[in-house]
KOLFI-572189 format. One record per residue (C-alpha): x, y, z; residue in three letters. Coordinates in Angstrom, 1 decimal, padded with zeros to 4 digits. Layout:
+--------+--------+--------+------+
!      u !      v !      w ! resn !
+--------+--------+--------+------+
!      X !      Y !      Z !  ALA !
...
+--------+--------+--------+------+
This chain:
+--------+--------+--------+------+
!      u !      v !      w ! resn !
+--------+--------+--------+------+
!  008.1 ! -009.8 !  012.1 !  UNK !
!  005.1 ! -011.9 !  011.3 !  UNK !
!  006.1 ! -015.5 !  011.4 !  UNK !
!  004.3 ! -017.9 !  009.1 !  UNK !
!  003.0 ! -021.3 !  010.3 !  UNK !
!  005.2 ! -024.1 !  009.2 !  UNK !
!  003.7 ! -027.0 !  007.4 !  UNK !
!  004.1 ! -030.1 !  009.6 !  UNK !
!  002.5 ! -032.8 !  007.5 !  UNK !
!  004.1 ! -034.6 !  004.6 !  UNK !
!  002.4 ! -034.2 !  001.1 !  UNK !
!  001.1 ! -037.3 ! -000.6 !  UNK !
!  000.1 ! -038.2 ! -004.1 !  UNK !
! -003.4 ! -039.7 ! -004.4 !  UNK !
! -004.7 ! -041.8 ! -007.3 !  UNK !
! -008.2 ! -040.4 ! -008.0 !  UNK !
! -009.5 ! -043.7 ! -009.4 !  UNK !
! -007.9 ! -046.3 ! -007.1 !  UNK !
! -007.4 ! -044.1 ! -003.9 !  UNK !
! -003.8 ! -045.3 ! -003.7 !  UNK !
! -001.6 ! -043.0 ! -001.6 !  UNK !
!  002.1 ! -042.5 ! -002.2 !  UNK !
!  004.1 ! -040.6 !  000.4 !  UNK !
!  006.6 ! -038.1 ! -000.9 !  UNK !
!  010.1 ! -038.0 !  000.6 !  UNK !
!  011.5 ! -034.6 !  001.3 !  UNK !
!  015.0 ! -033.9 ! -000.1 !  UNK !
!  017.1 ! -032.6 !  002.7 !  UNK !
!  018.9 ! -029.3 !  002.2 !  UNK !
!  022.2 ! -031.1 !  002.8 !  UNK !
!  021.4 ! -033.3 ! -000.3 !  UNK !
!  023.9 ! -032.3 ! -003.1 !  UNK !
!  021.3 ! -033.0 ! -005.8 !  UNK !
!  019.7 ! -029.6 ! -005.0 !  UNK !
!  022.2 ! -026.9 ! -006.2 !  UNK !
!  021.8 ! -023.2 ! -006.0 !  UNK !
!  022.2 ! -022.9 ! -009.8 !  UNK !
!  019.2 ! -025.3 ! -010.2 !  UNK !
!  017.1 ! -023.3 ! -007.7 !  UNK !
!  018.0 ! -020.0 ! -009.4 !  UNK !
!  017.1 ! -021.3 ! -012.9 !  UNK !
!  013.9 ! -022.7 ! -011.5 !  UNK !
!  012.8 ! -019.2 ! -010.3 !  UNK !
!  014.0 ! -017.5 ! -013.5 !  UNK !
!  011.8 ! -019.8 ! -015.6 !  UNK !
!  008.9 ! -020.0 ! -013.1 !  UNK !
!  008.7 ! -016.9 ! -010.9 !  UNK !
!  005.1 ! -017.7 ! -010.3 !  UNK !
!  006.3 ! -020.2 ! -007.7 !  UNK !
!  007.0 ! -017.3 ! -005.3 !  UNK !
!  003.8 ! -016.5 ! -003.3 !  UNK !
!  004.1 ! -012.7 ! -003.8 !  UNK !
!  000.4 ! -012.1 ! -003.4 !  UNK !
!  000.6 ! -013.2 !  000.2 !  UNK !
!  003.2 ! -010.5 !  000.9 !  UNK !
!  002.2 ! -007.5 ! -001.2 !  UNK !
! -000.1 ! -007.8 ! -004.3 !  UNK !
!  001.3 ! -004.7 ! -005.9 !  UNK !
!  004.5 ! -006.7 ! -006.7 !  UNK !
!  002.6 ! -009.4 ! -008.6 !  UNK !
!  003.0 ! -010.8 ! -011.2 !  UNK !
!  006.7 ! -011.1 ! -011.3 !  UNK !
!  008.2 ! -010.2 ! -014.6 !  UNK !
!  012.0 ! -011.1 ! -014.9 !  UNK !
!  014.3 ! -008.3 ! -016.0 !  UNK !
!  017.6 ! -009.3 ! -014.4 !  UNK !
!  019.7 ! -012.3 ! -013.6 !  UNK !
!  023.1 ! -012.1 ! -011.8 !  UNK !
!  022.8 ! -008.3 ! -012.0 !  UNK !
!  026.1 ! -006.7 ! -011.2 !  UNK !
!  026.3 ! -004.0 ! -008.5 !  UNK !
!  029.2 ! -002.5 ! -006.4 !  UNK !
!  028.3 ! -004.8 ! -003.5 !  UNK !
!  027.8 ! -008.0 ! -005.5 !  UNK !
!  025.6 ! -009.7 ! -008.0 !  UNK !
!  021.8 ! -009.7 ! -007.5 !  UNK !
!  020.5 ! -013.3 ! -008.2 !  UNK !
!  017.1 ! -012.2 ! -009.6 !  UNK !
!  015.5 ! -008.9 ! -010.4 !  UNK !
!  011.7 ! -008.7 ! -011.2 !  UNK !
!  009.3 ! -005.9 ! -011.9 !  UNK !
!  005.5 ! -005.8 ! -011.7 !  UNK !
!  003.1 ! -004.1 ! -014.2 !  UNK !
!  002.6 ! -001.4 ! -011.5 !  UNK !
!  006.3 ! -000.6 ! -011.6 !  UNK !
!  007.5 ! -002.2 ! -008.3 !  UNK !
!  010.8 ! -004.1 ! -008.0 !  UNK !
!  011.4 ! -007.4 ! -006.4 !  UNK !
!  014.9 ! -008.5 ! -005.4 !  UNK !
!  015.4 ! -012.3 ! -004.9 !  UNK !
!  018.4 ! -013.8 ! -003.2 !  UNK !
!  018.5 ! -017.6 ! -003.3 !  UNK !
!  020.5 ! -019.6 ! -000.7 !  UNK !
!  021.1 ! -023.2 !  000.3 !  UNK !
!  021.5 ! -023.1 !  004.1 !  UNK !
!  024.6 ! -025.4 !  004.3 !  UNK !
!  027.0 ! -022.6 !  005.0 !  UNK !
!  026.7 ! -021.0 !  008.5 !  UNK !
!  028.5 ! -017.9 !  007.3 !  UNK !
!  026.0 ! -017.5 !  004.4 !  UNK !
!  023.1 ! -017.8 !  006.9 !  UNK !
!  024.5 ! -015.0 !  009.0 !  UNK !
!  025.3 ! -012.6 !  006.2 !  UNK !
!  022.4 ! -013.1 !  003.7 !  UNK !
!  020.0 ! -010.6 !  005.3 !  UNK !
!  022.6 ! -007.8 !  005.3 !  UNK !
!  023.6 ! -008.7 !  001.8 !  UNK !
!  020.1 ! -008.2 !  000.3 !  UNK !
!  019.7 ! -004.9 !  002.2 !  UNK !
!  023.0 ! -003.8 !  000.6 !  UNK !
!  021.6 ! -004.7 ! -002.8 !  UNK !
!  018.4 ! -002.6 ! -002.0 !  UNK !
!  020.6 !  000.4 ! -001.0 !  UNK !
!  022.5 !  000.1 ! -004.3 !  UNK !
!  019.3 ! -000.1 ! -006.3 !  UNK !
!  017.9 !  003.0 ! -004.6 !  UNK !
!  020.7 !  005.1 ! -006.3 !  UNK !
!  019.8 !  003.8 ! -009.7 !  UNK !
!  018.1 !  005.8 ! -012.5 !  UNK !
!  015.3 !  004.4 ! -014.7 !  UNK !
!  017.9 !  004.4 ! -017.5 !  UNK !
!  020.2 !  002.0 ! -015.6 !  UNK !
!  017.3 ! -000.3 ! -014.8 !  UNK !
!  016.2 ! -000.2 ! -018.5 !  UNK !
!  019.7 ! -001.2 ! -019.6 !  UNK !
!  019.6 ! -004.2 ! -017.2 !  UNK !
!  016.3 ! -005.3 ! -018.7 !  UNK !
!  017.7 ! -005.0 ! -022.2 !  UNK !
!  020.7 ! -007.1 ! -021.3 !  UNK !
!  018.6 ! -009.8 ! -019.7 !  UNK !
!  016.1 ! -010.1 ! -022.6 !  UNK !
!  018.9 ! -010.1 ! -025.1 !  UNK !
!  020.6 ! -013.0 ! -023.3 !  UNK !
!  017.6 ! -015.1 ! -022.3 !  UNK !
!  014.9 ! -014.2 ! -024.8 !  UNK !
!  016.8 ! -013.5 ! -027.9 !  UNK !
!  015.3 ! -010.0 ! -028.5 !  UNK !
!  016.2 ! -006.8 ! -026.7 !  UNK !
!  013.4 ! -005.3 ! -024.8 !  UNK !
!  013.4 ! -002.5 ! -022.2 !  UNK !
!  011.4 ! -002.3 ! -019.0 !  UNK !
!  008.2 ! -000.8 ! -020.6 !  UNK !
!  008.3 ! -003.5 ! -023.4 !  UNK !
!  008.5 ! -006.2 ! -020.7 !  UNK !
!  005.5 ! -004.7 ! -018.9 !  UNK !
!  003.6 ! -004.5 ! -022.2 !  UNK !
!  003.7 ! -008.3 ! -022.5 !  UNK !
!  001.1 ! -008.5 ! -019.7 !  UNK !
! -000.6 ! -005.1 ! -019.7 !  UNK !
! -001.2 ! -002.6 ! -022.5 !  UNK !
!  000.2 !  000.9 ! -022.1 !  UNK !
! -001.0 !  004.0 ! -023.9 !  UNK !
!  001.0 !  007.2 ! -024.5 !  UNK !
! -000.4 !  008.9 ! -021.4 !  UNK !
!  000.4 !  006.0 ! -019.1 !  UNK !
!  004.0 !  005.5 ! -020.1 !  UNK !
!  005.5 !  008.7 ! -018.6 !  UNK !
!  003.5 !  008.2 ! -015.4 !  UNK !
!  004.8 !  004.6 ! -015.1 !  UNK !
!  008.4 !  005.8 ! -015.7 !  UNK !
!  007.9 !  008.4 ! -013.0 !  UNK !
!  006.5 !  005.8 ! -010.6 !  UNK !
!  009.4 !  003.4 ! -011.3 !  UNK !
!  011.9 !  006.2 ! -010.7 !  UNK !
!  010.2 !  007.2 ! -007.4 !  UNK !
!  010.1 !  003.6 ! -006.3 !  UNK !
!  013.8 !  003.2 ! -007.0 !  UNK !
!  014.6 !  006.4 ! -005.1 !  UNK !
!  012.4 !  005.5 ! -002.1 !  UNK !
!  013.5 !  001.9 ! -002.0 !  UNK !
!  009.9 !  000.6 ! -002.3 !  UNK !
!  011.1 ! -003.0 ! -002.9 !  UNK !
!  010.1 ! -006.5 ! -002.1 !  UNK !
!  013.2 ! -008.3 ! -000.8 !  UNK !
!  012.8 ! -012.1 ! -000.8 !  UNK !
!  015.2 ! -014.6 !  000.7 !  UNK !
!  014.5 ! -017.9 ! -000.9 !  UNK !
!  016.0 ! -021.2 !  000.3 !  UNK !
!  015.4 ! -024.9 !  000.5 !  UNK !
!  015.3 ! -024.9 !  004.3 !  UNK !
!  015.0 ! -021.6 !  006.2 !  UNK !
!  016.9 ! -022.0 !  009.5 !  UNK !
!  015.4 ! -020.7 !  012.8 !  UNK !
!  018.2 ! -018.1 !  013.3 !  UNK !
!  017.4 ! -016.4 !  010.0 !  UNK !
!  013.8 ! -015.8 !  011.1 !  UNK !
!  015.1 ! -013.3 !  013.7 !  UNK !
!  015.6 ! -010.3 !  011.4 !  UNK !
!  014.9 ! -007.2 !  013.4 !  UNK !
!  018.5 ! -006.4 !  014.2 !  UNK !
!  019.3 ! -006.0 !  010.5 !  UNK !
!  016.6 ! -003.6 !  009.5 !  UNK !
!  018.4 ! -000.5 !  010.8 !  UNK !
!  021.0 ! -000.9 !  008.1 !  UNK !
!  018.7 !  000.7 !  005.5 !  UNK !
!  016.3 !  003.0 !  007.4 !  UNK !
!  015.7 !  005.3 !  004.5 !  UNK !
!  014.2 !  002.5 !  002.4 !  UNK !
!  010.5 !  001.5 !  002.3 !  UNK !
!  011.0 ! -002.2 !  001.7 !  UNK !
!  009.1 ! -005.3 !  002.6 !  UNK !
!  011.3 ! -008.2 !  003.5 !  UNK !
!  010.1 ! -011.8 !  003.2 !  UNK !
!  011.5 ! -015.3 !  003.7 !  UNK !
!  010.2 ! -018.0 !  001.4 !  UNK !
!  011.1 ! -021.7 !  001.9 !  UNK !
!  011.0 ! -024.0 ! -001.1 !  UNK !
!  010.6 ! -027.5 !  000.1 !  UNK !
!  011.6 ! -030.1 ! -002.4 !  UNK !
!  010.1 ! -033.6 ! -002.5 !  UNK !
!  010.8 ! -036.6 ! -004.6 !  UNK !
!  007.9 ! -038.0 ! -006.6 !  UNK !
!  008.3 ! -041.8 ! -006.4 !  UNK !
!  008.9 ! -043.8 ! -009.6 !  UNK !
!  008.5 ! -040.7 ! -011.9 !  UNK !
!  011.9 ! -039.1 ! -011.7 !  UNK !
!  010.2 ! -035.8 ! -010.8 !  UNK !
!  010.4 ! -033.3 ! -007.9 !  UNK !
!  007.6 ! -031.6 ! -006.2 !  UNK !
!  008.4 ! -028.0 ! -005.1 !  UNK !
!  006.3 ! -026.6 ! -002.3 !  UNK !
!  006.7 ! -022.8 ! -001.6 !  UNK !
!  005.8 ! -021.4 !  001.8 !  UNK !
!  006.1 ! -017.9 !  003.3 !  UNK !
!  008.0 ! -018.4 !  006.6 !  UNK !
!  008.1 ! -014.8 !  007.7 !  UNK !
!  007.8 ! -011.2 !  006.5 !  UNK !
!  008.2 ! -007.8 !  007.9 !  UNK !
!  005.1 ! -005.7 !  008.6 !  UNK !
!  004.3 ! -002.6 !  006.7 !  UNK !
!  006.8 !  000.2 !  006.3 !  UNK !
!  008.3 !  001.4 !  009.5 !  UNK !
!  009.3 !  005.0 !  010.2 !  UNK !
!  013.0 !  005.9 !  010.6 !  UNK !
!  013.8 !  008.4 !  013.4 !  UNK !
!  017.2 !  010.0 !  013.6 !  UNK !
!  018.3 !  011.0 !  017.1 !  UNK !
!  021.3 !  013.1 !  018.1 !  UNK !
!  022.3 !  011.9 !  021.5 !  UNK !
!  024.8 !  014.4 !  022.5 !  UNK !
!  025.2 !  018.2 !  022.6 !  UNK !
!  027.9 !  017.9 !  020.0 !  UNK !
!  027.1 !  015.8 !  016.9 !  UNK !
!  029.3 !  012.8 !  017.7 !  UNK !
!  026.8 !  010.0 !  018.0 !  UNK !
!  023.9 !  009.7 !  015.7 !  UNK !
!  021.6 !  006.7 !  016.1 !  UNK !
!  018.9 !  005.5 !  013.8 !  UNK !
!  016.0 !  003.7 !  015.4 !  UNK !
!  013.1 !  002.0 !  013.7 !  UNK !
!  009.9 !  002.8 !  015.5 !  UNK !
!  006.2 !  002.0 !  015.3 !  UNK !
!  003.9 !  004.9 !  014.7 !  UNK !
!  002.4 !  006.0 !  018.1 !  UNK !
! -001.2 !  004.9 !  018.7 !  UNK !
! -003.6 !  007.5 !  017.3 !  UNK !
! -001.1 !  009.1 !  014.9 !  UNK !
! -002.7 !  007.6 !  011.8 !  UNK !
! -003.0 !  004.2 !  010.2 !  UNK !
!  000.1 !  002.7 !  008.5 !  UNK !
! -000.6 !  001.5 !  005.0 !  UNK !
!  000.8 ! -001.3 !  002.8 !  UNK !
!  002.4 ! -000.4 ! -000.5 !  UNK !
! -000.5 ! -002.0 ! -002.3 !  UNK !
! -002.9 !  000.4 ! -000.6 !  UNK !
! -000.6 !  003.3 ! -001.2 !  UNK !
! -000.3 !  002.4 ! -004.9 !  UNK !
! -004.0 !  002.0 ! -005.3 !  UNK !
! -004.8 !  005.5 ! -004.0 !  UNK !
! -002.0 !  007.1 ! -006.0 !  UNK !
! -003.4 !  005.6 ! -009.2 !  UNK !
! -007.0 !  006.4 ! -008.2 !  UNK !
! -006.1 !  010.1 ! -007.6 !  UNK !
! -004.2 !  010.3 ! -010.9 !  UNK !
! -007.1 !  008.9 ! -012.9 !  UNK !
! -010.1 !  010.3 ! -011.1 !  UNK !
! -008.8 !  013.3 ! -009.0 !  UNK !
! -008.3 !  014.1 ! -005.3 !  UNK !
! -012.0 !  014.4 ! -004.5 !  UNK !
! -012.7 !  010.8 ! -005.6 !  UNK !
! -009.6 !  009.7 ! -003.6 !  UNK !
! -011.0 !  011.3 ! -000.5 !  UNK !
! -014.4 !  009.5 ! -001.0 !  UNK !
! -012.6 !  006.2 ! -001.3 !  UNK !
! -010.5 !  006.8 !  001.8 !  UNK !
! -013.5 !  007.8 !  003.8 !  UNK !
! -015.5 !  004.8 !  002.7 !  UNK !
! -012.6 !  002.5 !  003.5 !  UNK !
! -012.2 !  003.9 !  007.0 !  UNK !
! -015.9 !  003.7 !  007.7 !  UNK !
! -016.4 !  000.1 !  006.5 !  UNK !
! -013.3 ! -001.0 !  008.6 !  UNK !
! -015.0 !  000.7 !  011.5 !  UNK !
! -018.0 ! -001.6 !  010.9 !  UNK !
! -015.7 ! -004.7 !  011.2 !  UNK !
! -015.0 ! -005.2 !  007.5 !  UNK !
! -011.6 ! -006.0 !  006.0 !  UNK !
! -009.9 ! -004.7 !  002.9 !  UNK !
! -008.3 ! -007.2 !  000.5 !  UNK !
! -005.9 ! -005.5 ! -001.9 !  UNK !
! -005.2 ! -006.4 ! -005.5 !  UNK !
! -003.1 ! -004.7 ! -008.1 !  UNK !
! -005.9 ! -002.5 ! -009.4 !  UNK !
! -008.7 ! -002.9 ! -006.8 !  UNK !
! -009.7 ! -003.5 ! -003.2 !  UNK !
! -012.5 ! -005.7 ! -002.0 !  UNK !
! -014.5 ! -004.9 !  001.2 !  UNK !
! -015.1 ! -008.2 !  002.9 !  UNK !
! -017.1 ! -009.0 !  006.1 !  UNK !
! -015.8 ! -011.9 !  008.3 !  UNK !
! -018.6 ! -014.3 !  009.1 !  UNK !
! -017.9 ! -015.4 !  012.6 !  UNK !
! -019.5 ! -018.8 !  012.7 !  UNK !
! -017.6 ! -020.2 !  009.6 !  UNK !
! -014.7 ! -017.8 !  009.3 !  UNK !
! -015.6 ! -017.1 !  005.7 !  UNK !
! -015.0 ! -013.7 !  004.2 !  UNK !
! -018.1 ! -012.2 !  002.4 !  UNK !
! -017.5 ! -009.7 ! -000.3 !  UNK !
! -019.8 ! -006.6 ! -000.1 !  UNK !
! -018.3 ! -004.7 ! -003.0 !  UNK !
! -015.1 ! -004.1 ! -005.0 !  UNK !
! -013.6 ! -000.7 ! -005.9 !  UNK !
! -011.3 ! -000.2 ! -008.9 !  UNK !
! -008.7 !  002.4 ! -009.7 !  UNK !
! -011.0 !  003.9 ! -012.3 !  UNK !
! -013.4 !  004.8 ! -009.5 !  UNK !
! -016.0 !  002.2 ! -010.4 !  UNK !
! -017.7 !  000.0 ! -007.8 !  UNK !
! -019.1 ! -003.4 ! -008.3 !  UNK !
! -021.4 ! -005.7 ! -006.2 !  UNK !
! -021.2 ! -009.4 ! -006.9 !  UNK !
! -020.3 ! -012.8 ! -005.4 !  UNK !
! -022.3 ! -012.2 ! -002.1 !  UNK !
! -025.2 ! -014.6 ! -002.8 !  UNK !
! -023.0 ! -017.6 ! -003.5 !  UNK !
! -020.7 ! -016.8 ! -000.6 !  UNK !
! -023.8 ! -016.6 !  001.7 !  UNK !
! -024.9 ! -020.0 !  000.4 !  UNK !
! -021.6 ! -021.6 !  001.2 !  UNK !
! -021.7 ! -020.1 !  004.7 !  UNK !
! -025.2 ! -021.5 !  005.2 !  UNK !
! -026.9 ! -018.1 !  005.2 !  UNK !
! -029.9 ! -016.9 !  003.0 !  UNK !
! -028.7 ! -015.4 ! -000.3 !  UNK !
! -031.8 ! -013.2 ! -000.3 !  UNK !
! -029.8 ! -010.9 !  002.0 !  UNK !
! -027.6 ! -010.0 ! -001.0 !  UNK !
! -030.6 ! -009.4 ! -003.2 !  UNK !
! -032.1 ! -007.0 ! -000.7 !  UNK !
! -028.7 ! -005.3 ! -000.4 !  UNK !
! -028.5 ! -004.6 ! -004.1 !  UNK !
! -032.2 ! -003.5 ! -004.3 !  UNK !
! -031.6 ! -000.9 ! -001.5 !  UNK !
! -028.4 !  000.4 ! -003.2 !  UNK !
! -030.2 !  000.7 ! -006.6 !  UNK !
! -033.0 !  002.9 ! -005.3 !  UNK !
! -030.6 !  005.8 ! -004.6 !  UNK !
! -029.0 !  006.0 ! -008.0 !  UNK !
! -030.7 !  007.0 ! -011.3 !  UNK !
! -030.9 !  004.5 ! -014.2 !  UNK !
! -029.7 !  001.7 ! -011.8 !  UNK !
! -031.6 ! -001.5 ! -011.0 !  UNK !
! -030.8 ! -005.0 ! -010.1 !  UNK !
! -030.2 ! -007.2 ! -013.2 !  UNK !
! -033.3 ! -009.4 ! -013.9 !  UNK !
! -031.2 ! -012.5 ! -014.5 !  UNK !
! -028.6 ! -011.8 ! -011.8 !  UNK !
! -030.2 ! -009.8 ! -008.9 !  UNK !
! -026.9 ! -009.7 ! -007.0 !  UNK !
! -025.6 ! -007.3 ! -009.7 !  UNK !
! -026.5 ! -003.7 ! -010.5 !  UNK !
! -027.5 ! -002.9 ! -014.1 !  UNK !
! -024.5 ! -000.6 ! -014.2 !  UNK !
! -021.4 !  000.0 ! -012.2 !  UNK !
! -021.5 !  002.9 ! -009.8 !  UNK !
! -018.8 !  005.6 ! -009.6 !  UNK !
! -017.4 !  006.8 ! -006.3 !  UNK !
! -018.4 !  010.4 ! -007.2 !  UNK !
! -022.0 !  009.2 ! -007.1 !  UNK !
! -021.4 !  007.4 ! -003.8 !  UNK !
! -020.1 !  010.6 ! -002.5 !  UNK !
! -023.3 !  012.5 ! -003.3 !  UNK !
! -025.4 !  009.9 ! -001.5 !  UNK !
! -022.8 !  008.8 !  001.0 !  UNK !
! -024.9 !  008.6 !  004.2 !  UNK !
! -027.7 !  006.6 !  002.4 !  UNK !
! -025.1 !  004.2 !  001.0 !  UNK !
! -023.4 !  003.7 !  004.3 !  UNK !
! -026.8 !  003.1 !  006.0 !  UNK !
! -027.5 !  000.3 !  003.5 !  UNK !
! -024.2 ! -001.3 !  004.3 !  UNK !
! -024.9 ! -001.1 !  008.0 !  UNK !
! -028.3 ! -002.7 !  007.5 !  UNK !
! -026.9 ! -005.5 !  005.4 !  UNK !
! -024.1 ! -006.2 !  007.8 !  UNK !
! -026.6 ! -006.3 !  010.7 !  UNK !
! -028.8 ! -008.8 !  008.7 !  UNK !
! -025.8 ! -011.1 !  008.0 !  UNK !
! -024.8 ! -011.1 !  011.6 !  UNK !
! -028.3 ! -011.8 !  012.8 !  UNK !
! -028.7 ! -014.6 !  010.3 !  UNK !
! -025.4 ! -016.0 !  011.5 !  UNK !
! -026.5 ! -015.9 !  015.1 !  UNK !
! -029.8 ! -017.6 !  014.3 !  UNK !
! -028.0 ! -020.3 !  012.4 !  UNK !
! -025.7 ! -021.0 !  015.4 !  UNK !
! -028.6 ! -021.3 !  017.8 !  UNK !
+--------+--------+--------+------+
C-alpha cells in the first residue's frame, strides 16, 4: 500500500478584503447529520469530488451509469465509467459500525468479482436503467460517453471491445469512500488475495466535512488516504504431490524481470498502437525508457504522457515534451516553468532550435520560440532518434548546470 499523508491543519475561510479569518469546525463522523444517503447522493451528483486523477488518470472523468446496482452479492453503491472505457466502483461507508469496517474491503472485492463476469450488454442495460431513472431519457454506455467525447463509427466497436476486455480482466478502480477512514481499514494487504485474477486498483478516499459558520453550508474536503500500487501478479502454487492444497500468493515482479506499468500507461500504448501501428508504439516505448534513464518522469493523462524533469533545487517538474495517442509530439511550457524555477528561459529556446534543425519544414515559431512550427510525429523521431536523444541530453545537462550555478 501507499499511504497518503493526512491533513493535520484545520481549513479556514479568509475574507479577501478584510483579512478576517473564520475557523471551520469539522463534523465528526459520529454526528448523525451526516447520513450515508446524503453522502451517496452527493457523489452521484458531483463525482468530480473524487480525486481519481491522483489514483489512475485513465479512470477520469467519472461518468455515472449506476446507482444501487443489484448483483448476486449485494448492491453496488455507485458505478462510473470513463471515456476510455474503464469502470470505477464506489462503496460509501460511515465508519460508525465496527462490523462494516471489517467487511467493507471484502465486500467491494466481491462486487469486482461479480462485475468481471458481466457482458457489455449487461453493463449497457444498467446504464439505461440509471439514465432512465435519474436523467429522464434512456441512454446506453456509448451514449453516456458521447456526452463528453465524440465517437465515430470506427471507434465505437473498438471501445466496446475494450470495455468488454476490462470487464473480463477486472481492470477496475475500487474506491472506498467515507467520512473518517479508520486506521485498521488502511491495512488492506490481507484482503487482496480474495480476487487474484483481477487487475484492479484499490483506493481509500476520506471526505472530511466541515461546517461553514453562519452560512448553513458544509465544506467537503476529499483526500486520498491510501491506494494499492500497480497491478500485482498472481501466482498459483500447488503445495503437495496430490492436489489438495492450492494457495494463491500475490507477489512483486522480481527485480530485472521488466517494469510494471499502470493501467493509464497500458491504455495509452494500446490506443497508440491501434491508431499508429506497432512500430510507432515501439518508438514511444523506447523513448519513454530512455528519458526515464536520464532521470525524467512520465506523467500520464487520458490521451497523453508528459516527460518531466525534476529540478532538484526547487522540486519543480519541467515539461520537456508531451506525446499524444495520435503519435504527435509537442514542445511547450518549458520557458515559463524555467522562469518560475529561477532558471534562464533561453535554455528552452535553444532546445527547440536544436530539435527543429533535424526535421524538414520545421522551425521555432517567431512569436513563440518555445514551440515548433508544426508538431512532430513519432515516426519522424524514430528516423532521427539518436540526434533527438542527444538534444534531450544536452538540454537536461544545461538545466542541471544552471540549477547548480543558481544554488552556489
